[in-house]
N, C-alpha and C positions, 0 to 999 in steps of 0.2 A: 637500399631504397628508403627514403623519407617519405612517410605519409602524412600530409596534413589535412586533419578532417577538421572543418568548420562545424562545432558542435553547438545546435541549438539546445536550449533547455524543453526539455518535454515537457509535453502540457496534456491534459486529459480534455477531451472532447465530452464523455459523459462517463458517468460512474453508476453503478448500482449494485444492490445486495442481492443475493440470492438465498433466502432461507432455508431450502432443501438442503443444499450442498455448503451453505455458510460459508460462500466465497465471497471475495469483493470482485467484482468485473470492473475493468477499467479500459475505456475503448480512447486511445491516444489520437491527437491529431494528424500522425502520420499514417491512420488507419490499423495501427497494429492493436490488439487486444490483448491484455493480460488478464489472469485471474489469479487471485493470492486468498488462500486460506484464512480464515480470519483468526483462526486459533494462533497463528505464529505472530499477529500483531500485538505488539505490547499495549498499546493504549484499549484493546479490545479485552485485555484480560479479565477485567470485572464487570464489562459491558454485558446489558442484555439486550437480546437481538433488535428490540424497539430503538434502542439508543443507536445501535451500528448501522442500521438502514437508514437512519435520518441522517442523510450526507450531504453534503452541497461542493460545487467547485468554488475557489476562491482565485483572486488574481488571476483571470482569464484561463484557468485551469491549470495554473503551476501548483497550487496547495488542493487536497481536499480538507474538507471542514465538517465536524462534525459538534455541531451548535449542544447537544443536549451535553456532550462530553466535554466542552470547553477545548477540543484538541482540533489540532492541524498535522497533516503529515504532506510532505513534499513529495510531488508526482516522482520526480527523479529518483529520490531515494528508494522509494517502493520497486522501483524497476531495477535500480543498483542490487538488491535484495537487503537493504537495511528496513528491518522491521522494529526496530527499539534501540536502547541505549545499550551499550557494550556490554553490561553483565547479562541483559536480554539475551543478545544474539548469542553468548556463550552458552546459554543453559540451553538454547535452541540445537547448538552445535552438539552438547553434550547429549540431549534428546535422542537427535539424529544416529550419533553412534553408537548408543545402547540400541538401537532399533535394528543396526546392521548385524 
């Protein structure tokens, strides 16, 4: 059986940062909400909490933008679990493997 899925790009409706849990909360336009610990996102590796919390939506919610860091992240990439470049993702995998 062949399934034809009409994939529309995922967009954020709202984004916020929870200082206590150090988590990025992204509310999508399809009503899904997901949380991402900021420690797994490469662009936050040397960022402080004030820089991380200063986030805005770009291009109708396709991207998240941090003006203080001059960085953007594609919402679709975050949902797919892409939190940085290949070397960063490999280091996350290695950290996870050591923790098991």
